[in-house]
N, CA, C and O atoms as a Tripos MOL2 file, in Angstrom:
@<TRIPOS>MOLECULE
protein
  308   307    77     0     0
PROTEIN
NO_CHARGES

@<TRIPOS>ATOM
      1 N          16.3470    5.6940  -17.4780 N.3       1 MET1
      2 CA         16.4620    6.3170  -17.2470 C.3       1 MET1
      3 C          14.0820    6.4560  -17.2800 C.2       1 MET1
      4 O          13.5970    6.8770  -16.2290 O.2       1 MET1
      5 N          13.2600    6.1610  -18.2150 N.am      2 ALA2
      6 CA         12.3490    5.6360  -18.6170 C.3       2 ALA2
      7 C          11.9450    4.2630  -17.7850 C.2       2 ALA2
      8 O          10.8910    4.1180  -17.1650 O.2       2 ALA2
      9 N          12.9260    3.3600  -17.8930 N.am      3 ALA3
     10 CA         12.3900    2.0080  -16.4820 C.3       3 ALA3
     11 C          12.8010    2.1240  -15.5560 C.2       3 ALA3
     12 O          12.6520    1.1460  -14.8230 O.2       3 ALA3
     13 N          13.6350    3.4360  -14.9090 N.am      4 ARG4
     14 CA         13.7080    3.8180  -13.3990 C.3       4 ARG4
     15 C          12.2590    4.7840  -12.9880 C.2       4 ARG4
     16 O          11.7190    4.8200  -11.8830 O.2       4 ARG4
     17 N          11.9130    5.3980  -14.0160 N.am      5 ARG5
     18 CA          9.9530    6.2890  -13.4700 C.3       5 ARG5
     19 C           9.0270    5.0510  -14.1610 C.2       5 ARG5
     20 O           7.9460    5.1400  -13.5770 O.2       5 ARG5
     21 N           8.9550    4.0540  -15.0300 N.am      6 ALA6
     22 CA          7.8720    3.1620  -14.6310 C.3       6 ALA6
     23 C           8.1870    1.9610  -13.2780 C.2       6 ALA6
     24 O           7.2680    1.5220  -12.5860 O.2       6 ALA6
     25 N           9.0890    1.7160  -13.1620 N.am      7 ILE7
     26 CA          9.0860    0.9360  -11.5000 C.3       7 ILE7
     27 C           8.9760    1.7550  -10.8760 C.2       7 ILE7
     28 O           7.9760    1.5160  -10.2000 O.2       7 ILE7
     29 N           9.6600    3.3480  -10.4080 N.am      8 GLY8
     30 CA          8.6470    4.6000   -9.7200 C.3       8 GLY8
     31 C           7.3080    3.9730   -9.4580 C.2       8 GLY8
     32 O           6.7470    3.3850   -8.5330 O.2       8 GLY8
     33 N           6.9370    4.5180  -11.1820 N.am      9 TRP9
     34 CA          5.0320    4.0080  -10.6380 C.3       9 TRP9
     35 C           4.5520    3.0950  -10.7230 C.2       9 TRP9
     36 O           3.3260    3.1230  -10.8240 O.2       9 TRP9
     37 N           4.9870    2.2840  -10.7270 N.am     10 LEU10
     38 CA          4.4320    0.7930  -10.5220 C.3      10 LEU10
     39 C           4.9350    0.3620   -9.0690 C.2      10 LEU10
     40 O           4.8620   -0.8590   -8.9320 O.2      10 LEU10
     41 N           5.5310    1.1740   -7.7060 N.am     11 VAL11
     42 CA          5.7390    1.2570   -6.7460 C.3      11 VAL11
     43 C           4.6000    2.0760   -6.1780 C.2      11 VAL11
     44 O           3.7950    1.8910   -5.2650 O.2      11 VAL11
     45 N           4.7460    2.7140   -6.7470 N.am     12 VAL12
     46 CA          3.3380    3.5490   -6.0540 C.3      12 VAL12
     47 C           1.7040    3.2320   -5.9390 C.2      12 VAL12
     48 O           0.8490    3.4690   -5.0860 O.2      12 VAL12
     49 N           1.7160    2.3700   -7.6450 N.am     13 LEU13
     50 CA          0.4740    2.3430   -6.9820 C.3      13 LEU13
     51 C           0.1520    0.7580   -6.4900 C.2      13 LEU13
     52 O          -0.9830    0.2840   -6.4460 O.2      13 LEU13
     53 N           1.4060    0.0300   -6.1250 N.am     14 VAL14
     54 CA          1.1030   -0.8270   -5.1950 C.3      14 VAL14
     55 C           1.2950   -0.6600   -4.2550 C.2      14 VAL14
     56 O           1.0410   -1.6570   -3.5790 O.2      14 VAL14
     57 N           1.8860    0.6590   -3.3560 N.am     15 GLY15
     58 CA          2.0530    1.7110   -1.8160 C.3      15 GLY15
     59 C           0.1740    1.9530   -1.9860 C.2      15 GLY15
     60 O          -0.5160    1.7190   -0.9940 O.2      15 GLY15
     61 N          -0.3830    2.3430   -3.0710 N.am     16 ILE16
     62 CA         -1.9440    2.8430   -2.7530 C.3      16 ILE16
     63 C          -2.7320    1.7480   -3.0710 C.2      16 ILE16
     64 O          -3.8420    1.9250   -2.5690 O.2      16 ILE16
     65 N          -2.6570    0.4450   -3.8170 N.am     17 LEU17
     66 CA         -2.8090   -0.3710   -3.5160 C.3      17 LEU17
     67 C          -2.9280   -1.6220   -1.4920 C.2      17 LEU17
     68 O          -3.5350   -2.6330   -1.1360 O.2      17 LEU17
     69 N          -2.1050   -0.8030   -0.9500 N.am     18 ALA18
     70 CA         -2.1560   -1.2140    0.3050 C.3      18 ALA18
     71 C          -2.5030   -0.2330    1.2500 C.2      18 ALA18
     72 O          -2.3350   -0.3640    2.4630 O.2      18 ALA18
     73 N          -2.9730    0.7200    0.7110 N.am     19 LEU19
     74 CA         -3.6660    1.6010    1.7320 C.3      19 LEU19
     75 C          -5.2510    1.3920    1.3630 C.2      19 LEU19
     76 O          -6.0530    0.9370    2.1780 O.2      19 LEU19
     77 N          -5.6670    1.8610   -0.2410 N.am     20 ILE20
     78 CA         -6.9000    0.6720    0.5580 C.3      20 ILE20
     79 C          -6.8820   -0.8150    0.9560 C.2      20 ILE20
     80 O          -7.8620   -1.4660    1.3170 O.2      20 ILE20
     81 N          -5.5840   -1.2600    0.8290 N.am     21 ALA21
     82 CA         -6.1370   -2.7830    2.0040 C.3      21 ALA21
     83 C          -6.7120   -1.9450    3.4270 C.2      21 ALA21
     84 O          -7.8420   -1.7270    3.8630 O.2      21 ALA21
     85 N          -5.1220   -1.5530    3.9710 N.am     22 GLY22
     86 CA         -5.6270   -0.7260    5.0260 C.3      22 GLY22
     87 C          -6.6830   -0.3160    5.5790 C.2      22 GLY22
     88 O          -7.0650   -0.9360    6.5710 O.2      22 GLY22
     89 N          -7.7420    1.2590    4.9320 N.am     23 VAL23
     90 CA         -8.9940    1.5310    4.8310 C.3      23 VAL23
     91 C          -9.6630    0.6250    5.2680 C.2      23 VAL23
     92 O         -10.2090    0.6110    6.3720 O.2      23 VAL23
     93 N          -9.7000   -0.6060    4.0710 N.am     24 ILE24
     94 CA        -11.2040   -1.9190    4.2240 C.3      24 ILE24
     95 C         -11.0540   -2.6290    5.3030 C.2      24 ILE24
     96 O         -12.0880   -3.1560    5.7140 O.2      24 ILE24
     97 N          -9.4730   -2.9370    6.2870 N.am     25 TYR25
     98 CA         -9.1270   -3.8010    6.9850 C.3      25 TYR25
     99 C          -9.7770   -2.7600    8.0720 C.2      25 TYR25
    100 O         -10.5220   -3.1670    8.9640 O.2      25 TYR25
    101 N          -9.4500   -1.4710    7.9260 N.am     26 LEU26
    102 CA        -10.2170   -0.9040    9.7260 C.3      26 LEU26
    103 C         -11.5030   -0.6830    9.9480 C.2      26 LEU26
    104 O         -12.0380   -0.6880   11.0560 O.2      26 LEU26
    105 N         -12.3280   -0.3700    8.3130 N.am     27 THR27
    106 CA        -13.1070    0.2650    8.0700 C.3      27 THR27
    107 C         -14.1670   -1.7630    8.2410 C.2      27 THR27
    108 O         -14.4030   -1.9800    9.4300 O.2      27 THR27
    109 N         -14.5020   -2.5390    7.6190 N.am     28 VAL28
    110 CA        -14.6710   -3.5750    6.9120 C.3      28 VAL28
    111 C         -14.8780   -4.4340    8.4010 C.2      28 VAL28
    112 O         -13.8850   -4.1200    9.0580 O.2      28 VAL28
    113 N         -16.0080   -5.6950    9.5010 N.am     29 GLN29
    114 CA        -16.0270   -6.4140    9.8730 C.3      29 GLN29
    115 C         -15.0500   -7.2590    9.6600 C.2      29 GLN29
    116 O         -14.1330   -7.0840    8.8580 O.2      29 GLN29
    117 N         -15.1870   -8.0840   10.2760 N.am     30 ALA30
    118 CA        -13.6640   -8.9810    9.6620 C.3      30 ALA30
    119 C         -14.5480  -10.4850    9.2600 C.2      30 ALA30
    120 O         -14.0750  -11.3050    8.4720 O.2      30 ALA30
    121 N         -15.7840  -10.6540    9.8910 N.am     31 LYS31
    122 CA        -17.2080  -11.5900    9.1340 C.3      31 LYS31
    123 C         -16.9880  -11.5100    8.0160 C.2      31 LYS31
    124 O         -16.7220  -12.5040    7.3400 O.2      31 LYS31
    125 N         -17.0720   -9.6520    7.2800 N.am     32 SER32
    126 CA        -17.2550   -9.1330    5.9140 C.3      32 SER32
    127 C         -16.6220   -8.4860    5.2260 C.2      32 SER32
    128 O         -16.9780   -7.6310    4.4150 O.2      32 SER32
    129 N         -15.1430   -9.0200    5.6290 N.am     33 LEU33
    130 CA        -14.0550   -8.9010    4.5310 C.3      33 LEU33
    131 C         -14.6160   -9.6000    2.9000 C.2      33 LEU33
    132 O         -15.5830  -10.2360    2.4810 O.2      33 LEU33
    133 N         -13.6460   -9.1610    2.4920 N.am     34 PRO34
    134 CA        -13.2730   -9.9960    0.8580 C.3      34 PRO34
    135 C         -12.8020  -11.2640    0.9380 C.2      34 PRO34
    136 O         -11.6390  -10.9730    1.2160 O.2      34 PRO34
    137 N         -12.8150  -12.5620    0.9050 N.am     35 SER35
    138 CA        -12.4700  -13.8820    1.0410 C.3      35 SER35
    139 C         -10.8430  -13.2850    0.3770 C.2      35 SER35
    140 O          -9.9700  -14.1300    0.5710 O.2      35 SER35
    141 N         -10.2710  -11.8680   -0.4270 N.am     36 ILE36
    142 CA         -9.0160  -12.0210   -0.5610 C.3      36 ILE36
    143 C          -8.6900  -11.6880    0.6180 C.2      36 ILE36
    144 O          -7.7970  -12.4800    0.9210 O.2      36 ILE36
    145 N          -8.8790  -10.9590    1.5180 N.am     37 LEU37
    146 CA         -8.4100  -10.4820    2.4150 C.3      37 LEU37
    147 C          -8.2580  -11.0220    4.3560 C.2      37 LEU37
    148 O          -7.6790  -10.6930    5.3920 O.2      37 LEU37
    149 N          -9.6570  -12.4620    3.5890 N.am     38 GLY38
    150 CA         -9.3550  -13.0430    4.6280 C.3      38 GLY38
    151 C         -10.5570  -13.0390    6.0510 C.2      38 GLY38
    152 O         -10.5620  -12.7080    7.2360 O.2      38 GLY38
    153 N         -11.4150  -13.5820    5.1220 N.am     39 GLN39
    154 CA        -12.9270  -13.8590    6.6230 C.3      39 GLN39
    155 C         -12.6790  -14.8100    7.9520 C.2      39 GLN39
    156 O         -12.4680  -16.0110    8.1220 O.2      39 GLN39
    157 N         -12.8340  -13.4920    8.9240 N.am     40 LEU40
    158 CA        -13.0890  -14.7360    9.8400 C.3      40 LEU40
    159 C         -14.6880  -14.8360   10.6430 C.2      40 LEU40
    160 O         -15.1620  -14.1920   11.5780 O.2      40 LEU40
    161 N         -15.1300  -15.7410    9.9600 N.am     41 HIS41
    162 CA        -16.5090  -16.3310   10.1000 C.3      41 HIS41
    163 C         -16.7080  -16.4320   12.2330 C.2      41 HIS41
    164 O         -16.1820  -17.2020   13.0370 O.2      41 HIS41
    165 N         -17.7510  -15.1960   12.4470 N.am     42 GLY42
    166 CA        -18.4670  -15.2530   13.8160 C.3      42 GLY42
    167 C         -17.4330  -13.9730   14.7490 C.2      42 GLY42
    168 O         -17.4270  -13.8560   15.9740 O.2      42 GLY42
    169 N         -16.6550  -13.1590   13.7930 N.am     43 PHE43
    170 CA        -15.4190  -12.1680   14.8800 C.3      43 PHE43
    171 C         -16.3450  -11.0810   13.8160 C.2      43 PHE43
    172 O         -16.5050  -10.8340   12.6210 O.2      43 PHE43
    173 N         -16.9440  -10.5240   15.5820 N.am     44 THR44
    174 CA        -17.6930   -9.0510   14.7440 C.3      44 THR44
    175 C         -16.5000   -7.6640   14.6980 C.2      44 THR44
    176 O         -16.6730   -6.9150   13.7370 O.2      44 THR44
    177 N         -15.5520   -7.3600   15.4770 N.am     45 GLY45
    178 CA        -14.2510   -6.9340   15.4460 C.3      45 GLY45
    179 C         -13.4840   -6.7950   13.8210 C.2      45 GLY45
    180 O         -13.7250   -7.4610   12.8140 O.2      45 GLY45
    181 N         -12.5590   -5.7470   14.0050 N.am     46 HIS46
    182 CA        -11.5730   -5.2930   12.7220 C.3      46 HIS46
    183 C         -10.7790   -6.0820   12.9650 C.2      46 HIS46
    184 O         -10.7350   -6.8450   13.9300 O.2      46 HIS46
    185 N          -9.9630   -5.9520   11.9710 N.am     47 ARG47
    186 CA         -8.8020   -6.6690   11.8810 C.3      47 ARG47
    187 C          -7.6340   -5.1740   11.9190 C.2      47 ARG47
    188 O          -6.9090   -4.6700   11.0610 O.2      47 ARG47
    189 N          -7.9200   -4.8520   13.3360 N.am     48 SER48
    190 CA         -6.6310   -3.1340   13.5030 C.3      48 SER48
    191 C          -5.1250   -3.4280   12.9400 C.2      48 SER48
    192 O          -4.6060   -2.5620   12.2360 O.2      48 SER48
    193 N          -4.3450   -4.7440   13.2610 N.am     49 LYS49
    194 CA         -3.0430   -4.9240   13.3260 C.3      49 LYS49
    195 C          -2.7530   -4.5690   11.7140 C.2      49 LYS49
    196 O          -2.0320   -3.6950   11.2320 O.2      49 LYS49
    197 N          -3.7130   -5.7310   10.9710 N.am     50 ARG50
    198 CA         -3.2490   -5.8130    9.5070 C.3      50 ARG50
    199 C          -3.4870   -4.9720    9.1870 C.2      50 ARG50
    200 O          -2.6840   -4.6400    8.3160 O.2      50 ARG50
    201 N          -4.8310   -3.6480    9.4890 N.am     51 GLY51
    202 CA         -4.8890   -2.3270    8.4670 C.3      51 GLY51
    203 C          -4.0310   -1.0080    9.2340 C.2      51 GLY51
    204 O          -3.9710    0.0630    8.6300 O.2      51 GLY51
    205 N          -3.4640   -1.1380   10.4150 N.am     52 ILE52
    206 CA         -2.3160   -0.0310   10.3340 C.3      52 ILE52
    207 C          -1.0810   -0.8650   10.0690 C.2      52 ILE52
    208 O          -0.3610    0.0700   10.4190 O.2      52 ILE52
    209 N          -0.3600   -1.6430    9.8100 N.am     53 ALA53
    210 CA          0.8610   -2.6600    9.2710 C.3      53 ALA53
    211 C           0.3070   -2.1420    7.4080 C.2      53 ALA53
    212 O           1.2140   -2.0620    6.5790 O.2      53 ALA53
    213 N          -1.1680   -1.8390    6.9460 N.am     54 ALA54
    214 CA         -0.8380   -1.9890    5.3390 C.3      54 ALA54
    215 C          -1.4670   -0.2760    5.2310 C.2      54 ALA54
    216 O          -2.0160   -0.0050    4.1640 O.2      54 ALA54
    217 N          -1.3980    0.7500    6.2050 N.am     55 LEU55
    218 CA         -1.0830    1.5190    5.8820 C.3      55 LEU55
    219 C           0.0920    2.0710    6.0870 C.2      55 LEU55
    220 O           0.4910    2.7820    5.1650 O.2      55 LEU55
    221 N           0.8170    1.9590    7.0720 N.am     56 ILE56
    222 CA          1.9840    2.4420    7.3290 C.3      56 ILE56
    223 C           2.5910    1.9940    5.8450 C.2      56 ILE56
    224 O           2.8750    2.8370    4.9940 O.2      56 ILE56
    225 N           2.8050    0.1050    5.5740 N.am     57 VAL57
    226 CA          3.9430   -0.2770    4.2090 C.3      57 VAL57
    227 C           3.1930    1.0120    3.4100 C.2      57 VAL57
    228 O           3.7710    2.0750    3.1840 O.2      57 VAL57
    229 N           1.6840    0.6920    2.9960 N.am     58 GLY58
    230 CA          1.5400    1.6440    1.4450 C.3      58 GLY58
    231 C           2.1100    2.8120    1.7970 C.2      58 GLY58
    232 O           3.1500    3.0130    1.1700 O.2      58 GLY58
    233 N           1.7370    3.9080    2.7890 N.am     59 GLY59
    234 CA          2.4730    5.0440    3.0060 C.3      59 GLY59
    235 C           3.7370    4.5790    2.5060 C.2      59 GLY59
    236 O           4.0680    4.9730    1.3880 O.2      59 GLY59
    237 N           4.3560    3.9560    3.0180 N.am     60 VAL60
    238 CA          6.6410    3.6770    2.4750 C.3      60 VAL60
    239 C           6.3150    3.9310    1.6660 C.2      60 VAL60
    240 O           6.6920    5.0660    1.3740 O.2      60 VAL60
    241 N           5.1940    3.1030    0.3470 N.am     61 LEU61
    242 CA          5.6490    2.5540   -0.5450 C.3      61 LEU61
    243 C           4.8410    3.6430   -1.6780 C.2      61 LEU61
    244 O           4.8620    3.5930   -2.9080 O.2      61 LEU61
    245 N           4.2290    4.4960   -0.8910 N.am     62 VAL62
    246 CA          3.8440    5.9040   -1.5500 C.3      62 VAL62
    247 C           5.5480    6.3610   -2.0170 C.2      62 VAL62
    248 O           6.2060    6.0290   -3.0030 O.2      62 VAL62
    249 N           5.8950    7.2670   -0.8260 N.am     63 LEU63
    250 CA          6.8340    7.5120   -0.3630 C.3      63 LEU63
    251 C           8.2610    6.9010   -1.3820 C.2      63 LEU63
    252 O           8.4930    7.7520   -2.2410 O.2      63 LEU63
    253 N           8.7510    6.2910   -1.4390 N.am     64 ALA64
    254 CA          9.5720    5.5830   -1.9090 C.3      64 ALA64
    255 C           9.5200    5.3610   -3.4640 C.2      64 ALA64
    256 O          10.2230    5.9470   -4.2860 O.2      64 ALA64
    257 N           8.4050    4.2520   -3.7640 N.am     65 GLY65
    258 CA          7.4860    5.7000   -5.1270 C.3      65 GLY65
    259 C           7.8090    6.5040   -5.5880 C.2      65 GLY65
    260 O           8.5280    6.5680   -6.5850 O.2      65 GLY65
    261 N           7.3230    7.3860   -4.9340 N.am     66 GLY66
    262 CA          7.6580    9.2940   -6.1680 C.3      66 GLY66
    263 C           9.4610    9.5600   -6.3010 C.2      66 GLY66
    264 O           9.9590   10.2250   -7.2100 O.2      66 GLY66
    265 N          10.4830    8.7000   -4.8850 N.am     67 TRP67
    266 CA         10.9960    9.3780   -4.3240 C.3      67 TRP67
    267 C          11.9050    8.7030   -6.0440 C.2      67 TRP67
    268 O          12.8770    9.2740   -6.5380 O.2      67 TRP67
    269 N          11.5440    8.0050   -6.3680 N.am     68 ILE68
    270 CA         12.4550    6.3750   -7.1000 C.3      68 ILE68
    271 C          12.1870    7.2980   -9.0410 C.2      68 ILE68
    272 O          12.9210    7.3010  -10.0280 O.2      68 ILE68
    273 N          10.4960    8.0750   -8.7240 N.am     69 ALA69
    274 CA         10.4430    8.2010  -10.4930 C.3      69 ALA69
    275 C          10.6060    9.4780  -10.2460 C.2      69 ALA69
    276 O          11.0120    9.8830  -11.3360 O.2      69 ALA69
    277 N          10.5550   10.5490   -9.4190 N.am     70 ALA70
    278 CA         11.1570   11.7050   -9.1770 C.3      70 ALA70
    279 C          12.5860   12.4720   -9.6840 C.2      70 ALA70
    280 O          12.9440   13.4760  -10.3000 O.2      70 ALA70
    281 N          13.3870   10.7820   -8.6940 N.am     71 TYR71
    282 CA         14.8280   11.1420   -8.5550 C.3      71 TYR71
    283 C          15.7520   11.1030   -9.9210 C.2      71 TYR71
    284 O          15.5370   10.2940  -10.8230 O.2      71 TYR71
    285 N          16.8870   12.1560   -9.9590 N.am     72 ARG72
    286 CA         17.3730   12.6820  -11.5390 C.3      72 ARG72
    287 C          18.4490   12.7170  -11.0620 C.2      72 ARG72
    288 O          18.4140   13.6840  -10.3010 O.2      72 ARG72
    289 N          19.6310   12.1700  -11.0070 N.am     73 PRO73
    290 CA         21.2840   11.8120  -10.6420 C.3      73 PRO73
    291 C          21.5290   13.5270  -11.3100 C.2      73 PRO73
    292 O          21.3470   13.8870  -12.4730 O.2      73 PRO73
    293 N          21.8800   14.1590  -10.4190 N.am     74 ARG74
    294 CA         23.3510   15.4040  -11.0440 C.3      74 ARG74
    295 C          24.3830   15.1170  -12.1600 C.2      74 ARG74
    296 O          25.2170   14.2470  -11.9100 O.2      74 ARG74
    297 N          24.4360   15.7890  -13.4590 N.am     75 ARG75
    298 CA         25.8670   15.6030  -14.5170 C.3      75 ARG75
    299 C          26.4880   16.5290  -13.8240 C.2      75 ARG75
    300 O          26.1470   17.6930  -13.6120 O.2      75 ARG75
    301 N          27.8170   15.7020  -13.3350 N.am     76 LEU76
    302 CA         28.9510   16.3570  -13.5140 C.3      76 LEU76
    303 C          29.0160   16.6870  -14.5490 C.2      76 LEU76
    304 O          28.5070   16.1030  -15.5060 O.2      76 LEU76
    305 N          29.8720   18.0300  -14.5980 N.am     77 ASN77
    306 CA         30.2450   19.1390  -16.1590 C.3      77 ASN77
    307 C          32.1600   18.9130  -16.0660 C.2      77 ASN77
    308 O          32.8870   19.4590  -16.8950 O.2      77 ASN77
@<TRIPOS>BOND
     1     1     2 1
     2     2     3 1
     3     3     4 2
     4     3     5 am
     5     5     6 1
     6     6     7 1
     7     7     8 2
     8     7     9 am
     9     9    10 1
    10    10    11 1
    11    11    12 2
    12    11    13 am
    13    13    14 1
    14    14    15 1
    15    15    16 2
    16    15    17 am
    17    17    18 1
    18    18    19 1
    19    19    20 2
    20    19    21 am
    21    21    22 1
    22    22    23 1
    23    23    24 2
    24    23    25 am
    25    25    26 1
    26    26    27 1
    27    27    28 2
    28    27    29 am
    29    29    30 1
    30    30    31 1
    31    31    32 2
    32    31    33 am
    33    33    34 1
    34    34    35 1
    35    35    36 2
    36    35    37 am
    37    37    38 1
    38    38    39 1
    39    39    40 2
    40    39    41 am
    41    41    42 1
    42    42    43 1
    43    43    44 2
    44    43    45 am
    45    45    46 1
    46    46    47 1
    47    47    48 2
    48    47    49 am
    49    49    50 1
    50    50    51 1
    51    51    52 2
    52    51    53 am
    53    53    54 1
    54    54    55 1
    55    55    56 2
    56    55    57 am
    57    57    58 1
    58    58    59 1
    59    59    60 2
    60    59    61 am
    61    61    62 1
    62    62    63 1
    63    63    64 2
    64    63    65 am
    65    65    66 1
    66    66    67 1
    67    67    68 2
    68    67    69 am
    69    69    70 1
    70    70    71 1
    71    71    72 2
    72    71    73 am
    73    73    74 1
    74    74    75 1
    75    75    76 2
    76    75    77 am
    77    77    78 1
    78    78    79 1
    79    79    80 2
    80    79    81 am
    81    81    82 1
    82    82    83 1
    83    83    84 2
    84    83    85 am
    85    85    86 1
    86    86    87 1
    87    87    88 2
    88    87    89 am
    89    89    90 1
    90    90    91 1
    91    91    92 2
    92    91    93 am
    93    93    94 1
    94    94    95 1
    95    95    96 2
    96    95    97 am
    97    97    98 1
    98    98    99 1
    99    99   100 2
   100    99   101 am
   101   101   102 1
   102   102   103 1
   103   103   104 2
   104   103   105 am
   105   105   106 1
   106   106   107 1
   107   107   108 2
   108   107   109 am
   109   109   110 1
   110   110   111 1
   111   111   112 2
   112   111   113 am
   113   113   114 1
   114   114   115 1
   115   115   116 2
   116   115   117 am
   117   117   118 1
   118   118   119 1
   119   119   120 2
   120   119   121 am
   121   121   122 1
   122   122   123 1
   123   123   124 2
   124   123   125 am
   125   125   126 1
   126   126   127 1
   127   127   128 2
   128   127   129 am
   129   129   130 1
   130   130   131 1
   131   131   132 2
   132   131   133 am
   133   133   134 1
   134   134   135 1
   135   135   136 2
   136   135   137 am
   137   137   138 1
   138   138   139 1
   139   139   140 2
   140   139   141 am
   141   141   142 1
   142   142   143 1
   143   143   144 2
   144   143   145 am
   145   145   146 1
   146   146   147 1
   147   147   148 2
   148   147   149 am
   149   149   150 1
   150   150   151 1
   151   151   152 2
   152   151   153 am
   153   153   154 1
   154   154   155 1
   155   155   156 2
   156   155   157 am
   157   157   158 1
   158   158   159 1
   159   159   160 2
   160   159   161 am
   161   161   162 1
   162   162   163 1
   163   163   164 2
   164   163   165 am
   165   165   166 1
   166   166   167 1
   167   167   168 2
   168   167   169 am
   169   169   170 1
   170   170   171 1
   171   171   172 2
   172   171   173 am
   173   173   174 1
   174   174   175 1
   175   175   176 2
   176   175   177 am
   177   177   178 1
   178   178   179 1
   179   179   180 2
   180   179   181 am
   181   181   182 1
   182   182   183 1
   183   183   184 2
   184   183   185 am
   185   185   186 1
   186   186   187 1
   187   187   188 2
   188   187   189 am
   189   189   190 1
   190   190   191 1
   191   191   192 2
   192   191   193 am
   193   193   194 1
   194   194   195 1
   195   195   196 2
   196   195   197 am
   197   197   198 1
   198   198   199 1
   199   199   200 2
   200   199   201 am
   201   201   202 1
   202   202   203 1
   203   203   204 2
   204   203   205 am
   205   205   206 1
   206   206   207 1
   207   207   208 2
   208   207   209 am
   209   209   210 1
   210   210   211 1
   211   211   212 2
   212   211   213 am
   213   213   214 1
   214   214   215 1
   215   215   216 2
   216   215   217 am
   217   217   218 1
   218   218   219 1
   219   219   220 2
   220   219   221 am
   221   221   222 1
   222   222   223 1
   223   223   224 2
   224   223   225 am
   225   225   226 1
   226   226   227 1
   227   227   228 2
   228   227   229 am
   229   229   230 1
   230   230   231 1
   231   231   232 2
   232   231   233 am
   233   233   234 1
   234   234   235 1
   235   235   236 2
   236   235   237 am
   237   237   238 1
   238   238   239 1
   239   239   240 2
   240   239   241 am
   241   241   242 1
   242   242   243 1
   243   243   244 2
   244   243   245 am
   245   245   246 1
   246   246   247 1
   247   247   248 2
   248   247   249 am
   249   249   250 1
   250   250   251 1
   251   251   252 2
   252   251   253 am
   253   253   254 1
   254   254   255 1
   255   255   256 2
   256   255   257 am
   257   257   258 1
   258   258   259 1
   259   259   260 2
   260   259   261 am
   261   261   262 1
   262   262   263 1
   263   263   264 2
   264   263   265 am
   265   265   266 1
   266   266   267 1
   267   267   268 2
   268   267   269 am
   269   269   270 1
   270   270   271 1
   271   271   272 2
   272   271   273 am
   273   273   274 1
   274   274   275 1
   275   275   276 2
   276   275   277 am
   277   277   278 1
   278   278   279 1
   279   279   280 2
   280   279   281 am
   281   281   282 1
   282   282   283 1
   283   283   284 2
   284   283   285 am
   285   285   286 1
   286   286   287 1
   287   287   288 2
   288   287   289 am
   289   289   290 1
   290   290   291 1
   291   291   292 2
   292   291   293 am
   293   293   294 1
   294   294   295 1
   295   295   296 2
   296   295   297 am
   297   297   298 1
   298   298   299 1
   299   299   300 2
   300   299   301 am
   301   301   302 1
   302   302   303 1
   303   303   304 2
   304   303   305 am
   305   305   306 1
   306   306   307 1
   307   307   308 2
@<TRIPOS>SUBSTRUCTURE
     1 MET1         2 RESIDUE 1 A MET
     2 ALA2         6 RESIDUE 1 A ALA
     3 ALA3        10 RESIDUE 1 A ALA
     4 ARG4        14 RESIDUE 1 A ARG
     5 ARG5        18 RESIDUE 1 A ARG
     6 ALA6        22 RESIDUE 1 A ALA
     7 ILE7        26 RESIDUE 1 A ILE
     8 GLY8        30 RESIDUE 1 A GLY
     9 TRP9        34 RESIDUE 1 A TRP
    10 LEU10       38 RESIDUE 1 A LEU
    11 VAL11       42 RESIDUE 1 A VAL
    12 VAL12       46 RESIDUE 1 A VAL
    13 LEU13       50 RESIDUE 1 A LEU
    14 VAL14       54 RESIDUE 1 A VAL
    15 GLY15       58 RESIDUE 1 A GLY
    16 ILE16       62 RESIDUE 1 A ILE
    17 LEU17       66 RESIDUE 1 A LEU
    18 ALA18       70 RESIDUE 1 A ALA
    19 LEU19       74 RESIDUE 1 A LEU
    20 ILE20       78 RESIDUE 1 A ILE
    21 ALA21       82 RESIDUE 1 A ALA
    22 GLY22       86 RESIDUE 1 A GLY
    23 VAL23       90 RESIDUE 1 A VAL
    24 ILE24       94 RESIDUE 1 A ILE
    25 TYR25       98 RESIDUE 1 A TYR
    26 LEU26      102 RESIDUE 1 A LEU
    27 THR27      106 RESIDUE 1 A THR
    28 VAL28      110 RESIDUE 1 A VAL
    29 GLN29      114 RESIDUE 1 A GLN
    30 ALA30      118 RESIDUE 1 A ALA
    31 LYS31      122 RESIDUE 1 A LYS
    32 SER32      126 RESIDUE 1 A SER
    33 LEU33      130 RESIDUE 1 A LEU
    34 PRO34      134 RESIDUE 1 A PRO
    35 SER35      138 RESIDUE 1 A SER
    36 ILE36      142 RESIDUE 1 A ILE
    37 LEU37      146 RESIDUE 1 A LEU
    38 GLY38      150 RESIDUE 1 A GLY
    39 GLN39      154 RESIDUE 1 A GLN
    40 LEU40      158 RESIDUE 1 A LEU
    41 HIS41      162 RESIDUE 1 A HIS
    42 GLY42      166 RESIDUE 1 A GLY
    43 PHE43      170 RESIDUE 1 A PHE
    44 THR44      174 RESIDUE 1 A THR
    45 GLY45      178 RESIDUE 1 A GLY
    46 HIS46      182 RESIDUE 1 A HIS
    47 ARG47      186 RESIDUE 1 A ARG
    48 SER48      190 RESIDUE 1 A SER
    49 LYS49      194 RESIDUE 1 A LYS
    50 ARG50      198 RESIDUE 1 A ARG
    51 GLY51      202 RESIDUE 1 A GLY
    52 ILE52      206 RESIDUE 1 A ILE
    53 ALA53      210 RESIDUE 1 A ALA
    54 ALA54      214 RESIDUE 1 A ALA
    55 LEU55      218 RESIDUE 1 A LEU
    56 ILE56      222 RESIDUE 1 A ILE
    57 VAL57      226 RESIDUE 1 A VAL
    58 GLY58      230 RESIDUE 1 A GLY
    59 GLY59      234 RESIDUE 1 A GLY
    60 VAL60      238 RESIDUE 1 A VAL
    61 LEU61      242 RESIDUE 1 A LEU
    62 VAL62      246 RESIDUE 1 A VAL
    63 LEU63      250 RESIDUE 1 A LEU
    64 ALA64      254 RESIDUE 1 A ALA
    65 GLY65      258 RESIDUE 1 A GLY
    66 GLY66      262 RESIDUE 1 A GLY
    67 TRP67      266 RESIDUE 1 A TRP
    68 ILE68      270 RESIDUE 1 A ILE
    69 ALA69      274 RESIDUE 1 A ALA
    70 ALA70      278 RESIDUE 1 A ALA
    71 TYR71      282 RESIDUE 1 A TYR
    72 ARG72      286 RESIDUE 1 A ARG
    73 PRO73      290 RESIDUE 1 A PRO
    74 ARG74      294 RESIDUE 1 A ARG
    75 ARG75      298 RESIDUE 1 A ARG
    76 LEU76      302 RESIDUE 1 A LEU
    77 ASN77      306 RESIDUE 1 A ASN
């Protein structure tokens, strides 16, 4: 049971990081992104497709991780 909760919280953490990356993709110009997110020199737009994808994946991971951490199987008497 403790391992399930730890995995759930780890999935929530990864989801939060994906949400943060999605917000960064949508708010920072592509030429100014941190190198880990992939800069595009000379391009002044935003990486909207990656930002939207990161927000969707992050939301799904946060919900799934919360469900994993909170799930408790029923006891049969």
